[in-house]
PyMOL commands that place a pseudoatom at each C-alpha (Angstrom):
pseudoatom trace, name=CA, resn=MET, resi=1, chain=A, elem=C, hetatm=0, pos=[95.651, 106.020, 108.265]
pseudoatom trace, name=CA, resn=ASP, resi=2, chain=A, elem=C, hetatm=0, pos=[93.168, 105.077, 105.893]
pseudoatom trace, name=CA, resn=ARG, resi=3, chain=A, elem=C, hetatm=0, pos=[94.739, 101.670, 105.291]
pseudoatom trace, name=CA, resn=VAL, resi=4, chain=A, elem=C, hetatm=0, pos=[95.126, 101.310, 109.055]
pseudoatom trace, name=CA, resn=ILE, resi=5, chain=A, elem=C, hetatm=0, pos=[91.704, 101.568, 109.183]
pseudoatom trace, name=CA, resn=TYR, resi=6, chain=A, elem=C, hetatm=0, pos=[90.731, 99.411, 106.312]
pseudoatom trace, name=CA, resn=THR, resi=7, chain=A, elem=C, hetatm=0, pos=[93.259, 96.481, 107.628]
pseudoatom trace, name=CA, resn=THR, resi=8, chain=A, elem=C, hetatm=0, pos=[91.621, 97.208, 111.069]
pseudoatom trace, name=CA, resn=ILE, resi=9, chain=A, elem=C, hetatm=0, pos=[87.912, 96.686, 110.122]
pseudoatom trace, name=CA, resn=THR, resi=10, chain=A, elem=C, hetatm=0, pos=[88.639, 93.340, 107.512]
pseudoatom trace, name=CA, resn=LEU, resi=11, chain=A, elem=C, hetatm=0, pos=[90.159, 92.019, 110.386]
pseudoatom trace, name=CA, resn=LEU, resi=12, chain=A, elem=C, hetatm=0, pos=[87.773, 92.674, 112.410]
pseudoatom trace, name=CA, resn=SER, resi=13, chain=A, elem=C, hetatm=0, pos=[85.134, 91.018, 109.991]
pseudoatom trace, name=CA, resn=VAL, resi=14, chain=A, elem=C, hetatm=0, pos=[87.483, 87.876, 109.243]
pseudoatom trace, name=CA, resn=LEU, resi=15, chain=A, elem=C, hetatm=0, pos=[87.197, 87.039, 113.680]
pseudoatom trace, name=CA, resn=ILE, resi=16, chain=A, elem=C, hetatm=0, pos=[83.921, 88.104, 113.423]
pseudoatom trace, name=CA, resn=ILE, resi=17, chain=A, elem=C, hetatm=0, pos=[82.321, 85.712, 110.611]
pseudoatom trace, name=CA, resn=TYR, resi=18, chain=A, elem=C, hetatm=0, pos=[84.828, 82.837, 111.650]
pseudoatom trace, name=CA, resn=ASP, resi=19, chain=A, elem=C, hetatm=0, pos=[83.004, 79.920, 113.429]
pseudoatom trace, name=CA, resn=GLY, resi=20, chain=A, elem=C, hetatm=0, pos=[85.051, 77.086, 115.899]
pseudoatom trace, name=CA, resn=TRP, resi=21, chain=A, elem=C, hetatm=0, pos=[87.667, 79.042, 117.638]
pseudoatom trace, name=CA, resn=GLU, resi=22, chain=A, elem=C, hetatm=0, pos=[87.712, 76.582, 120.569]
pseudoatom trace, name=CA, resn=GLN, resi=23, chain=A, elem=C, hetatm=0, pos=[88.138, 73.152, 118.119]
pseudoatom trace, name=CA, resn=LEU, resi=24, chain=A, elem=C, hetatm=0, pos=[91.542, 75.514, 116.909]
pseudoatom trace, name=CA, resn=GLN, resi=25, chain=A, elem=C, hetatm=0, pos=[94.986, 75.090, 118.147]
pseudoatom trace, name=CA, resn=PHE, resi=26, chain=A, elem=C, hetatm=0, pos=[97.054, 78.156, 119.208]
pseudoatom trace, name=CA, resn=TRP, resi=27, chain=A, elem=C, hetatm=0, pos=[99.066, 78.155, 115.823]
pseudoatom trace, name=CA, resn=ASN, resi=28, chain=A, elem=C, hetatm=0, pos=[95.419, 78.085, 113.939]
pseudoatom trace, name=CA, resn=VAL, resi=29, chain=A, elem=C, hetatm=0, pos=[94.208, 81.082, 115.318]
pseudoatom trace, name=CA, resn=VAL, resi=30, chain=A, elem=C, hetatm=0, pos=[97.451, 83.121, 114.874]
pseudoatom trace, name=CA, resn=THR, resi=31, chain=A, elem=C, hetatm=0, pos=[96.884, 82.354, 111.352]
pseudoatom trace, name=CA, resn=VAL, resi=32, chain=A, elem=C, hetatm=0, pos=[93.559, 83.160, 111.150]
pseudoatom trace, name=CA, resn=ILE, resi=33, chain=A, elem=C, hetatm=0, pos=[94.492, 86.653, 112.763]
pseudoatom trace, name=CA, resn=ALA, resi=34, chain=A, elem=C, hetatm=0, pos=[98.067, 86.999, 110.701]
pseudoatom trace, name=CA, resn=GLY, resi=35, chain=A, elem=C, hetatm=0, pos=[96.392, 85.495, 107.415]
pseudoatom trace, name=CA, resn=PRO, resi=36, chain=A, elem=C, hetatm=0, pos=[94.123, 88.966, 106.313]
pseudoatom trace, name=CA, resn=ILE, resi=37, chain=A, elem=C, hetatm=0, pos=[96.739, 91.372, 107.565]
pseudoatom trace, name=CA, resn=LEU, resi=38, chain=A, elem=C, hetatm=0, pos=[99.559, 88.957, 105.346]
pseudoatom trace, name=CA, resn=ALA, resi=39, chain=A, elem=C, hetatm=0, pos=[96.857, 89.210, 102.621]
pseudoatom trace, name=CA, resn=ILE, resi=40, chain=A, elem=C, hetatm=0, pos=[96.117, 92.752, 102.672]
pseudoatom trace, name=CA, resn=PHE, resi=41, chain=A, elem=C, hetatm=0, pos=[99.694, 93.759, 103.102]
pseudoatom trace, name=CA, resn=LEU, resi=42, chain=A, elem=C, hetatm=0, pos=[100.732, 91.436, 99.446]
pseudoatom trace, name=CA, resn=SER, resi=43, chain=A, elem=C, hetatm=0, pos=[97.787, 93.445, 97.569]
pseudoatom trace, name=CA, resn=HIS, resi=44, chain=A, elem=C, hetatm=0, pos=[98.742, 97.056, 98.805]
pseudoatom trace, name=CA, resn=VAL, resi=45, chain=A, elem=C, hetatm=0, pos=[102.781, 95.809, 98.074]
pseudoatom trace, name=CA, resn=PHE, resi=46, chain=A, elem=C, hetatm=0, pos=[101.495, 94.836, 94.524]
pseudoatom trace, name=CA, resn=GLY, resi=47, chain=A, elem=C, hetatm=0, pos=[98.413, 98.055, 94.203]
pseudoatom trace, name=CA, resn=ALA, resi=48, chain=A, elem=C, hetatm=0, pos=[101.468, 100.508, 94.917]
pseudoatom trace, name=CA, resn=ALA, resi=49, chain=A, elem=C, hetatm=0, pos=[103.913, 98.531, 92.448]
pseudoatom trace, name=CA, resn=LEU, resi=50, chain=A, elem=C, hetatm=0, pos=[101.481, 98.737, 89.513]
pseudoatom trace, name=CA, resn=GLY, resi=51, chain=A, elem=C, hetatm=0, pos=[100.675, 101.790, 90.438]
pseudoatom trace, name=CA, resn=SER, resi=52, chain=A, elem=C, hetatm=0, pos=[104.196, 103.394, 90.433]
pseudoatom trace, name=CA, resn=ARG, resi=53, chain=A, elem=C, hetatm=0, pos=[105.024, 101.469, 87.077]
pseudoatom trace, name=CA, resn=VAL, resi=54, chain=A, elem=C, hetatm=0, pos=[102.129, 103.060, 85.581]
pseudoatom trace, name=CA, resn=ALA, resi=55, chain=A, elem=C, hetatm=0, pos=[103.080, 107.167, 86.969]
pseudoatom trace, name=CA, resn=LEU, resi=56, chain=A, elem=C, hetatm=0, pos=[106.646, 105.808, 86.222]
pseudoatom trace, name=CA, resn=GLY, resi=57, chain=A, elem=C, hetatm=0, pos=[105.817, 104.677, 82.826]
pseudoatom trace, name=CA, resn=ARG, resi=58, chain=A, elem=C, hetatm=0, pos=[108.478, 102.155, 82.930]
pseudoatom trace, name=CA, resn=PRO, resi=59, chain=A, elem=C, hetatm=0, pos=[109.183, 99.086, 85.227]
pseudoatom trace, name=CA, resn=LEU, resi=60, chain=A, elem=C, hetatm=0, pos=[110.500, 99.339, 88.609]
pseudoatom trace, name=CA, resn=THR, resi=61, chain=A, elem=C, hetatm=0, pos=[114.049, 99.322, 89.497]
pseudoatom trace, name=CA, resn=ARG, resi=62, chain=A, elem=C, hetatm=0, pos=[115.358, 96.664, 91.479]
pseudoatom trace, name=CA, resn=HIS, resi=63, chain=A, elem=C, hetatm=0, pos=[115.792, 99.648, 94.673]
pseudoatom trace, name=CA, resn=GLU, resi=64, chain=A, elem=C, hetatm=0, pos=[112.049, 101.333, 93.570]
pseudoatom trace, name=CA, resn=HIS, resi=65, chain=A, elem=C, hetatm=0, pos=[110.608, 97.428, 94.491]
pseudoatom trace, name=CA, resn=ARG, resi=66, chain=A, elem=C, hetatm=0, pos=[112.684, 97.531, 97.750]
pseudoatom trace, name=CA, resn=THR, resi=67, chain=A, elem=C, hetatm=0, pos=[111.029, 100.841, 98.349]
pseudoatom trace, name=CA, resn=VAL, resi=68, chain=A, elem=C, hetatm=0, pos=[108.000, 99.943, 98.030]
pseudoatom trace, name=CA, resn=PHE, resi=69, chain=A, elem=C, hetatm=0, pos=[108.009, 96.889, 99.822]
pseudoatom trace, name=CA, resn=ALA, resi=70, chain=A, elem=C, hetatm=0, pos=[109.286, 98.650, 102.742]
pseudoatom trace, name=CA, resn=GLU, resi=71, chain=A, elem=C, hetatm=0, pos=[107.056, 101.626, 103.039]
pseudoatom trace, name=CA, resn=GLU, resi=72, chain=A, elem=C, hetatm=0, pos=[104.199, 98.412, 102.770]
pseudoatom trace, name=CA, resn=CYS, resi=73, chain=A, elem=C, hetatm=0, pos=[106.199, 96.854, 105.518]
pseudoatom trace, name=CA, resn=ARG, resi=74, chain=A, elem=C, hetatm=0, pos=[105.077, 98.785, 108.348]
pseudoatom trace, name=CA, resn=PHE, resi=75, chain=A, elem=C, hetatm=0, pos=[101.219, 97.855, 107.959]
pseudoatom trace, name=CA, resn=LEU, resi=76, chain=A, elem=C, hetatm=0, pos=[102.226, 94.031, 109.104]
pseudoatom trace, name=CA, resn=LEU, resi=77, chain=A, elem=C, hetatm=0, pos=[102.454, 96.245, 112.694]
pseudoatom trace, name=CA, resn=ILE, resi=78, chain=A, elem=C, hetatm=0, pos=[99.058, 96.024, 112.726]
pseudoatom trace, name=CA, resn=ALA, resi=79, chain=A, elem=C, hetatm=0, pos=[98.969, 92.431, 113.480]
pseudoatom trace, name=CA, resn=VAL, resi=80, chain=A, elem=C, hetatm=0, pos=[101.484, 92.812, 116.556]
pseudoatom trace, name=CA, resn=PRO, resi=81, chain=A, elem=C, hetatm=0, pos=[97.884, 93.950, 118.821]
pseudoatom trace, name=CA, resn=PRO, resi=82, chain=A, elem=C, hetatm=0, pos=[95.914, 91.103, 118.533]
pseudoatom trace, name=CA, resn=LEU, resi=83, chain=A, elem=C, hetatm=0, pos=[99.278, 88.715, 118.730]
pseudoatom trace, name=CA, resn=VAL, resi=84, chain=A, elem=C, hetatm=0, pos=[100.111, 90.087, 121.883]
pseudoatom trace, name=CA, resn=ILE, resi=85, chain=A, elem=C, hetatm=0, pos=[96.478, 89.935, 123.035]
pseudoatom trace, name=CA, resn=LEU, resi=86, chain=A, elem=C, hetatm=0, pos=[96.093, 86.533, 122.025]
pseudoatom trace, name=CA, resn=VAL, resi=87, chain=A, elem=C, hetatm=0, pos=[99.671, 85.598, 123.172]
pseudoatom trace, name=CA, resn=ILE, resi=88, chain=A, elem=C, hetatm=0, pos=[98.738, 86.783, 127.177]
pseudoatom trace, name=CA, resn=LEU, resi=89, chain=A, elem=C, hetatm=0, pos=[95.383, 85.584, 127.322]
pseudoatom trace, name=CA, resn=THR, resi=90, chain=A, elem=C, hetatm=0, pos=[96.236, 82.234, 126.096]
pseudoatom trace, name=CA, resn=ILE, resi=91, chain=A, elem=C, hetatm=0, pos=[98.987, 82.159, 128.774]
pseudoatom trace, name=CA, resn=ALA, resi=92, chain=A, elem=C, hetatm=0, pos=[96.271, 83.156, 131.379]
pseudoatom trace, name=CA, resn=GLY, resi=93, chain=A, elem=C, hetatm=0, pos=[94.288, 80.095, 130.411]
pseudoatom trace, name=CA, resn=VAL, resi=94, chain=A, elem=C, hetatm=0, pos=[91.321, 82.292, 128.738]
pseudoatom trace, name=CA, resn=SER, resi=95, chain=A, elem=C, hetatm=0, pos=[89.342, 80.409, 125.677]
pseudoatom trace, name=CA, resn=TYR, resi=96, chain=A, elem=C, hetatm=0, pos=[89.806, 81.252, 122.517]
pseudoatom trace, name=CA, resn=THR, resi=97, chain=A, elem=C, hetatm=0, pos=[86.630, 82.700, 121.890]
pseudoatom trace, name=CA, resn=ARG, resi=98, chain=A, elem=C, hetatm=0, pos=[87.072, 84.584, 125.139]
pseudoatom trace, name=CA, resn=ILE, resi=99, chain=A, elem=C, hetatm=0, pos=[89.955, 86.041, 123.271]
pseudoatom trace, name=CA, resn=ILE, resi=100, chain=A, elem=C, hetatm=0, pos=[88.509, 87.003, 119.727]
pseudoatom trace, name=CA, resn=GLN, resi=101, chain=A, elem=C, hetatm=0, pos=[85.894, 88.815, 121.656]
pseudoatom trace, name=CA, resn=VAL, resi=102, chain=A, elem=C, hetatm=0, pos=[88.425, 90.967, 122.811]
pseudoatom trace, name=CA, resn=ILE, resi=103, chain=A, elem=C, hetatm=0, pos=[90.424, 91.570, 120.088]
pseudoatom trace, name=CA, resn=VAL, resi=104, chain=A, elem=C, hetatm=0, pos=[87.232, 92.402, 118.642]
pseudoatom trace, name=CA, resn=LEU, resi=105, chain=A, elem=C, hetatm=0, pos=[86.547, 95.153, 121.257]
pseudoatom trace, name=CA, resn=THR, resi=106, chain=A, elem=C, hetatm=0, pos=[90.004, 96.138, 121.131]
pseudoatom trace, name=CA, resn=GLY, resi=107, chain=A, elem=C, hetatm=0, pos=[90.040, 96.625, 117.453]
pseudoatom trace, name=CA, resn=VAL, resi=108, chain=A, elem=C, hetatm=0, pos=[86.137, 98.492, 117.744]
pseudoatom trace, name=CA, resn=LEU, resi=109, chain=A, elem=C, hetatm=0, pos=[87.734, 101.030, 120.640]
pseudoatom trace, name=CA, resn=SER, resi=110, chain=A, elem=C, hetatm=0, pos=[90.799, 101.663, 118.131]
pseudoatom trace, name=CA, resn=LEU, resi=111, chain=A, elem=C, hetatm=0, pos=[88.413, 102.856, 115.641]
pseudoatom trace, name=CA, resn=GLY, resi=112, chain=A, elem=C, hetatm=0, pos=[88.037, 105.932, 118.134]
pseudoatom trace, name=CA, resn=VAL, resi=113, chain=A, elem=C, hetatm=0, pos=[91.224, 106.151, 119.068]
pseudoatom trace, name=CA, resn=TRP, resi=114, chain=A, elem=C, hetatm=0, pos=[92.143, 106.606, 115.038]
pseudoatom trace, name=CA, resn=GLY, resi=115, chain=A, elem=C, hetatm=0, pos=[89.717, 109.375, 114.447]
pseudoatom trace, name=CA, resn=GLY, resi=116, chain=A, elem=C, hetatm=0, pos=[90.742, 110.945, 117.718]
pseudoatom trace, name=CA, resn=VAL, resi=117, chain=A, elem=C, hetatm=0, pos=[94.216, 110.588, 115.924]
pseudoatom trace, name=CA, resn=ALA, resi=118, chain=A, elem=C, hetatm=0, pos=[92.865, 112.027, 112.647]
pseudoatom trace, name=CA, resn=GLY, resi=119, chain=A, elem=C, hetatm=0, pos=[91.147, 115.018, 114.742]
pseudoatom trace, name=CA, resn=ARG, resi=120, chain=A, elem=C, hetatm=0, pos=[93.978, 115.990, 116.203]
pseudoatom trace, name=CA, resn=ARG, resi=121, chain=A, elem=C, hetatm=0, pos=[96.265, 115.806, 113.041]
pseudoatom trace, name=CA, resn=ALA, resi=122, chain=A, elem=C, hetatm=0, pos=[93.620, 118.172, 111.263]
pseudoatom trace, name=CA, resn=GLY, resi=123, chain=A, elem=C, hetatm=0, pos=[93.842, 121.036, 114.529]
pseudoatom trace, name=CA, resn=LEU, resi=124, chain=A, elem=C, hetatm=0, pos=[90.790, 119.815, 116.109]
pseudoatom trace, name=CA, resn=THR, resi=125, chain=A, elem=C, hetatm=0, pos=[90.466, 120.665, 120.496]
pseudoatom trace, name=CA, resn=GLY, resi=126, chain=A, elem=C, hetatm=0, pos=[87.803, 120.444, 122.813]
pseudoatom trace, name=CA, resn=TRP, resi=127, chain=A, elem=C, hetatm=0, pos=[84.720, 119.274, 121.633]
pseudoatom trace, name=CA, resn=PRO, resi=128, chain=A, elem=C, hetatm=0, pos=[84.968, 119.567, 117.751]
pseudoatom trace, name=CA, resn=LEU, resi=129, chain=A, elem=C, hetatm=0, pos=[87.638, 116.591, 118.811]
pseudoatom trace, name=CA, resn=VAL, resi=130, chain=A, elem=C, hetatm=0, pos=[84.666, 114.275, 120.240]
pseudoatom trace, name=CA, resn=VAL, resi=131, chain=A, elem=C, hetatm=0, pos=[83.352, 114.363, 116.730]
pseudoatom trace, name=CA, resn=PRO, resi=132, chain=A, elem=C, hetatm=0, pos=[85.746, 112.228, 115.183]
pseudoatom trace, name=CA, resn=ILE, resi=133, chain=A, elem=C, hetatm=0, pos=[85.757, 109.932, 118.383]
pseudoatom trace, name=CA, resn=THR, resi=134, chain=A, elem=C, hetatm=0, pos=[82.729, 109.235, 118.150]
pseudoatom trace, name=CA, resn=TYR, resi=135, chain=A, elem=C, hetatm=0, pos=[82.175, 108.543, 114.635]
pseudoatom trace, name=CA, resn=GLY, resi=136, chain=A, elem=C, hetatm=0, pos=[84.883, 105.727, 114.865]
pseudoatom trace, name=CA, resn=LEU, resi=137, chain=A, elem=C, hetatm=0, pos=[83.473, 104.550, 118.076]
pseudoatom trace, name=CA, resn=PHE, resi=138, chain=A, elem=C, hetatm=0, pos=[79.795, 104.581, 116.129]
pseudoatom trace, name=CA, resn=VAL, resi=139, chain=A, elem=C, hetatm=0, pos=[81.593, 102.799, 112.849]
pseudoatom trace, name=CA, resn=GLY, resi=140, chain=A, elem=C, hetatm=0, pos=[82.854, 100.575, 115.678]
pseudoatom trace, name=CA, resn=ALA, resi=141, chain=A, elem=C, hetatm=0, pos=[79.507, 99.891, 117.172]
pseudoatom trace, name=CA, resn=ILE, resi=142, chain=A, elem=C, hetatm=0, pos=[78.199, 99.055, 112.885]
pseudoatom trace, name=CA, resn=ILE, resi=143, chain=A, elem=C, hetatm=0, pos=[80.790, 96.025, 113.629]
pseudoatom trace, name=CA, resn=LEU, resi=144, chain=A, elem=C, hetatm=0, pos=[79.333, 95.176, 116.983]
pseudoatom trace, name=CA, resn=ILE, resi=145, chain=A, elem=C, hetatm=0, pos=[75.797, 94.939, 115.528]
pseudoatom trace, name=CA, resn=LEU, resi=146, chain=A, elem=C, hetatm=0, pos=[77.180, 92.896, 112.610]
pseudoatom trace, name=CA, resn=GLN, resi=147, chain=A, elem=C, hetatm=0, pos=[79.097, 90.558, 114.850]
pseudoatom trace, name=CA, resn=ALA, resi=148, chain=A, elem=C, hetatm=0, pos=[75.581, 89.370, 116.774]
pseudoatom trace, name=CA, resn=LEU, resi=149, chain=A, elem=C, hetatm=0, pos=[73.753, 89.420, 113.474]
pseudoatom trace, name=CA, resn=LEU, resi=150, chain=A, elem=C, hetatm=0, pos=[75.809, 87.309, 111.284]
pseudoatom trace, name=CA, resn=GLN, resi=151, chain=A, elem=C, hetatm=0, pos=[77.712, 84.898, 114.344]
pseudoatom trace, name=CA, resn=PRO, resi=152, chain=A, elem=C, hetatm=0, pos=[77.095, 81.933, 112.618]
pseudoatom trace, name=CA, resn=GLY, resi=153, chain=A, elem=C, hetatm=0, pos=[74.752, 79.586, 114.154]
pseudoatom trace, name=CA, resn=HIS, resi=154, chain=A, elem=C, hetatm=0, pos=[72.767, 82.088, 116.333]
pseudoatom trace, name=CA, resn=ASN, resi=155, chain=A, elem=C, hetatm=0, pos=[70.422, 84.702, 114.916]
pseudoatom trace, name=CA, resn=PRO, resi=156, chain=A, elem=C, hetatm=0, pos=[69.370, 86.655, 117.188]
pseudoatom trace, name=CA, resn=LEU, resi=157, chain=A, elem=C, hetatm=0, pos=[66.368, 88.034, 115.300]
pseudoatom trace, name=CA, resn=HIS, resi=158, chain=A, elem=C, hetatm=0, pos=[64.795, 84.443, 115.882]
pseudoatom trace, name=CA, resn=PRO, resi=159, chain=A, elem=C, hetatm=0, pos=[65.599, 83.359, 119.197]
for i in range(1, 159): cmd.bond("trace and resi %d" % i, "trace and resi %d" % (i + 1))
show_as sticks, trace
zoom trace
């Protein structure tokens, strides 16, 4: 779960900082979304393989390499929701800038969902479960504030 959250926040950060969405073609937008996720996936594969090698005290076998790769592949699924949103809203004729805003908002809300999932797995119910959900949404709110502050070409502090 922690890697899903790291990857989500990293992707949101890239989408917030990137500027010039309207100058891009569809496949360029796909690349901007998928690129960071692919980079994080590769870093997880590399890190897990090195960690396993150190723990075992020997090089990994081909089977062990495949196992590490297969275990890390699940993180590529993080690309699916934003890409589905991109495809659907592009077909609907929504601008890329607006689509990215929807993806960022969806990512922020997902942090609240992941907080809820973590709370439930920890056995929380009722009001105690609200705390991790709120915490996830609070982290998401910080991301939205950063979006407002870091948006290229716009300085909300100096209108």
